[in-house]
N, C-alpha and C positions, 0 to 999 in steps of 0.2 A: 504493500500500500504506500509506504513512504517513498520507495523507489519510483513508483508510478507517478505520485504527485511531483516529485523532483524532476522526473523526465518531462512531464507535461509543462511545468514552468520553464524548464530549460529550452524545450522546443518552442514555446511562445516567445521567449527572449530572442532565440536565434532567428525566428521568422519575422521579427519586427523590422520595419524599414529604418534606414538611417536618417530620414527626414520625413516630415508629416504633411507637406504642402498638398499632396494628392489624396489625402485621407479625409473621409467625412468626419464630422465632429464626434459621432458616436464611437467610431473606431479609434480615433485619437485618444479619447478619454479612457479607453480600456487598456492602453499601452502600459506595460510594466516599467516603472522607474526604479524601484529598489525592492530587494527581497532579503529575507533573513532566515536563517535556519533555527528552528525551534524544536528541540527534542527529536532531531533527525528528520523533521519535516520542513520543507521550504515553504515559507509564508510570504505573500506579497505585502510589502509595507506601504508603498505609495504607488499610485497610478497617475497617468498624465492629467486626468481631469481634476485632481486634488488641487486646492488652493495652496497647500504647503506640500512640497516634496521632501519627505524625510529620507535622508541619505544614509547609507550604511558603509561600513569599512572605515578606513582612515585611522589615524592615531587615536589612542584612548584619551589623550589630554585635550581634545577639542571641547569647547564649551557648547552648551545646548544650541545656541543660535548658529554655530558654525556647522551643525549637522543637518541643516535644513535650508531649503530655498523657499522663502516666503514671498510669493508673487503678489500678495496683498500690498506690499510696499511699492509695487510698480504702478504708475498711473493707469487707470482703467482702460484708456484708449490703447495701451500697449501690452495688456495682459497676454493676449493671444500670441503676439509675435515674440514676446519675451520667453514664453514657453517653447515656441518653435526653436528659438536660438539655443536655449539651454539643453533641449533634447538632442539637437544635432551635435552640440558640443560634447554631451555625455557619450553619445554613440561613437563619434569619430574623432573628437578632439579638433585641434586646429591643424592646418597644413604643416607637415613636417614635425609635428609634436605628438607625444603619446596621449592616450586618453586620460582625462583629468581624474584626480581623486576627489574625495568629498570636499576637503578644505579649498582646493583649487576652484571647484565649481562655485562654492559659496563666495569666494573672493571675486571671481569673475562677475557674478551677478551684482555684487556690491559696487563694482565700478561701472556697470551698465546703467544702474538706476539713476545716477546724477544726469547722465546724458538724456535718458528717456524723460526725466522730469523737466529738463531744459526744453526738449521738443514740445512737451505738453504745455509749458508756459507760453511758447510761441504759437500755440494753436495748430501745430503740425499734427495731422491726424494719422499719418502712416509713414513708414520708412521710405516709400517711393517718392515722397515729397522732400526728402532731405537732399540739399544741394551742397557743393563745396563752400558756398558763401555761408550757409547755416553753420557748417562745421568750423569755418574760420572764426565766426563770431563766438562759437563755443570755446575755442582756444583762448580768445581774448577774455571771455567771462571767467574761465578757470584761472588765468594769470592774474586777474583782478581780485580773485577770492582771497579772503584772509582767514587765518586760523584763530578761532575765538579763544582757544585755550593757550595760545602763545602770543598774546598781546598784539594781535593785528599783523603778525608776520605772514608773508605770502606762503602758498603751498611749497613744500620742498620740491626739488627737481624730480626726485623719485616718485612722489605722490602725483605731481602734475603729469609725469610721463604715464603713470598707470591710468589716470583719468582719460588721457588721449588714446592710450592703447585700447580702452574700452570702446571708443568710437571705431577703431580699426577692427576690433572684434565684431561689432555689430555689422560693419560692412561685409567682412569676409563670410560670416555665417548667415547673414540675411539673404545671400545668393541662393540658399536652399529653403527659403520661406516663400510664402504667398505674396509678400510685399518687399522685394529686395531693394536695397539702396542702389540708385542708378549709376553712381560713380564713386570712385575712391574719395574719401573725405579730403585728402590733400594730395593730389595726383603726383606732385613732384617733391614731396617731402615725406616725413614720418613722425611718429609720436616722439621718438627720442630726439630727433633734430629740433622739433618745435618746442620741446621742453628744455632744450639747451643742455641736456645731459645724455651722454652716450650710454649704451648698455654696460660698457666696462666701468664707466664712472658711477653708474647707479649701483653696481655690485660693490665698488669701493666705498661708496657712501654708506651702503648698508652695513659693511664691516666696520667702518669707522664710527658708526653710530653706537656700537657696543663699547662703552667706555671701559678702560682698564681700571679695576678697583685699586686705589692707592694702597701701597704696602701696609701703612699703619692702620688703615680702615680694615683691610682684609685680616690682618693679624688679630686685631681686637675681636672682629666678628667670628673668626674661626675658633679662637680660643674659648669664647663664650659658648659657642655651639657645641664644641667638643666636651667642655665641662658639663653641659647639660645632658649630653648623650651618656656620659659616664654615670650620671645619677638616674638615668632613664629607667632601668629595670626596677629600682626601688620605688620610683613614682608610679610605675605601672602595676607593681604589686599592691600598692595602696588603692589604685583604681579597681583592681580585681576584687580586693577585700571589700571595698565599698559596694561593689555590685552584689556581693553576697548578702549585705545588710539591707539594701534598699527594697527588695521585693517584700519585706516584712511591713513596709509602711504604705502599701498600695491602697488606693481608694481614699486617701486623705486629701486635704486641701493643699494648695500650692505652698502656703506659708508653713503648714505643718511638715510637708516634705522637705522644704528648704531647711527648716530648723533640724529635722532629723538627719539630713546630710551633714550639716555642720557638726552636730553632736557625734555622728559616726566618725567623722574625720578627726575630731578631737580625741576620741577614744583610741583611734589608730595611731595617734602621735603626730598628726599633721597640724601645723600652726598657720593660721591665715584664712581659714574658712573655705567654703566650697567655691566661691567665685575665683579666688586666687588659684585654687587647685585646678579648675578647668582651664584657666589661662595658662598654667604651667604645662598641662597636657597638650594644648595646642602648640605651644612653643617647642615642646619636645619633638613633635613631628617636623616642624620647620628646621630645628637644629640638626636632625638626622639628615634632612635634605641638603643642608649647607655642607655638612661633612662629606657626604657621598658625592655631591656635585663637585666639591673642591678637589677631592682626591681621585676622581675618575675622569673629569673633563667631559662627562656625557651631556648630551642635549636633554632638554626637558622631557621630550617624548620618550627618549630611551630610558630615563629614570622612572617614568610613570608606567612603563611596561614591566618593571621589576616585580617578581613574584616571591612568595614565601620560599625561603631556603635558596636564594639566588647567589650562593657563594660556595666555593669549594677550595680545597688546598692540594697543592702538589709539592713533591720534594725531588730535588735532583740527587745525583750520586753522592753528593757531600752532605746530604740531609738538610740542604738549604730550602726553607719553606717559601712557597709563593702562593699568594691568594688570588683567586679569580672571581669575577662577578659575571654571571650569566644574564643575558638580556636579549633585546631585539632592537634593531635600527631600521627605520624606513627610508633614511635619507638617500642612500644610493642603491637601494634594493638589496642591502646586505642581509636582511632577515635575521635569523637567530645568530647571535654572536656572543662574545665575551670580552672582558677587559681585565687587565692586570690591575690590582688595587692593593694598597697597604692594609695592614690589619685594623687600623683605626676605622676604615670604611666598613670592614666586616662587622666591627662592633656596632656601628650605626645600623647596619642591615639587620643584625640580630634584634636590636631594640625595636626596629620597625616591624619585624615579624610578630613580636609581642604586642606592639601597639595596635596592629591591624586586626588581631584575632576577633575581638567582639564585633567589629564592623563587617568582617567577612561573615560572621554568624548572622548579622542582620540582613546582609545581602542574600544569603542562602534562604532566609525566612521569606524575604520578598519574592524570590523566584518561586518558592513553594506555594505562596499565596496566589500569585498570578497564575501559576499552572492549575491550581484548584479552581480558580474562577473561569479561566479560559486557556486551555492547553495550547491554543494557537496564538496567544497574545504576542505580537511582534516585539514588545518590550522585554520579553523573556530572553530573546536572542541578544538584545543589547546588554542586558544585565549580565549575561553569562560571559561577556567579553572582559568583565572586571573581576571575575572570580579569581581569587588567589593574589590579586594585586596588593602591594603593601602601602602605596601612597593613595589611600582612599579616604572618603569622608562623605558627609551629607551632601546631596546633589542639588537640592532646592531649599527654598526658605522654610518649607514645611517639614524638612528632614524626613521625608517619606521614602527616599531612595538613597542607596549608597553607590557611589560611582568613583572612578578615578578623578583626582583633583585636576582641574583644568589649568592651562598655562596662565590665563588671566588671573585666576585665584591665587596661584603661586606668587605671581608678582606683587599682588596686594599684600599677601601674608608676609612675604619677605620684607617689605617696607615697614610693616607694623613691627616686626622683630627688630629692625634697625632703629626705628624711631624710639622704641622703649629703652634702648640702650644709649640714647643721646648721640647717636652717630649721624653726622650730617652727610648723607650720601643716598642717592636714589638708586636702588638696587633692582636688578632684573635677573632672571634665571640664566640667560646666556652669558652674563658677565663671569660666572664661575668657569665656564668653558674657556673663555679668553684668558682668564687668570691662570688656569691650568697650563694652557699653551705657553704663556709667558714664562712661568716658572720652569716647566719641563724643558723648554728650548734653551734656557740659559743655565740649566743645572749641570754640574759636573757629572751627574749621573744620567743626564738627558741624552737622547739619541733621536734626531729629527726623523730618521727612517721609521723608528718605532712610533714616534708621535703621529706621523702621517697615517700609519695603519690603525693606531689606536683611535684616531679621530674619524676614521672611515671616510676620508677625503682622498680623491685620486689626483690631487695636485697639492703642491706645497705652498700655494699662494697664501693660505691662511696663517702660515707660520712666519711669513716674512716680517711682520711687525712685532713678533714676539721675542726677538733675540736682542734684548736690550740690557737687562740687569740680572744679577745672580739671585738665586732663590732665597726665600725666608724660611724654607723648611728643609729638613734633612731627608735622606732617602727613606726614612721610616714613615714619612708622610705627616709628621706632627710639626706644626709651625714653631719656629724658634725665634727669639728676640735679639739674637746677637747681631751687632752692626756688621755691615759688609763694606768692602772697599771697591767701589765701582771701577777704579782705575785698573784693577787687575783684569777687567774684562774689556778694556779699551773704550770705556764710556766716561763721560764727565760726571763727577759726583753729583747726585741729585737729578740727573737727566731722567726723562720718562722711559 
């Protein structure tokens, strides 16, 4: 039965056309957009006629909005053609490019919408009425746009280029729709030329926008995080003990439960009350992230793929121990992979195994409840993607679901962690990767050939700006405070 259902859906997908301009509306609306496996059965998650296309696959660190295409954000006059564009893009990609993943599709639609809204303001009713003059005026409008959050600054070259690439996207893919754009938006130019930024410079800007954490900031941050990790199991033991007590006060008022929690923590030897306790638990998860990211150089999506027991040890002929971290990387199609890490990272991984246990239990409970209510609920398939993950937490404001923590959430939580310590620095997840590159490349123990493989890049470009100063940590991976003499490395003291 399951095999039959799977083969039927597979056959329908294979038979679907790559564009829809020749299909009646009824047939269009039945086209499959996404499927998910639920208990060995393939279930349709979204179809063409839906107002929101829920996408499947992609990294587990995507936020909820990045897993769907919401056509309700498109001006009504362009709903139909926006679906045509995105369907063609999903099926065939763009010329010379691979088929897009979920995040790429979401990103593409986000840069189409401003152009479609611009056309709607001009009372342009369909893409067949879009002329090079209309597109030239759109370029001028984008260049005049100002960023509200950055005190009136114009759009960056990279952002401007992506807005204009959205117009090129519409032109290219509209040729497979019922209302194609009649001519190229700028016949003798391109988005990169009009934005004043070449593709190479955009890539450089993107890299340079990841600031290098100053040594004194990183040292303070890492030491605080590592100290918290070392206390982690004791804190989690208290959490587990508190969990044994709390079921006994079920059915009471919120005030009674709150007092009971404080009394239970007092009895267990905790000082500071339940609010401080929960704050410390949240910080412990962030501290583990900081330690593992700092000592592995992994991307955020690679860390959020980590599962329980994601570490193992090997020994060479001289009984020299080496620790490894198992995971997955989507960046270059690497798939299942592993990274060499110091034991301090393994310590943080063990704490996270402990930390995640009750959340994984809640996730298992959610799956069981959904399966009991509807064995074919597509959300079961999504929930199963997060089973065993260690960097998990409540997914929505109602705390009804447990999922892997998104990239956006990590950046917010990291900055709360920094602010509570009085550190004046705006932190993001990718900065740990660049700091790792900076330290490893300039270390007496470093090897750029290993670094390139470790980072899963097939070029050494990303290491070119990392070879400046010597490391603040030893080969054991623990940061040290001893001053270093930059002149030994051919650099001016205090240079970046």
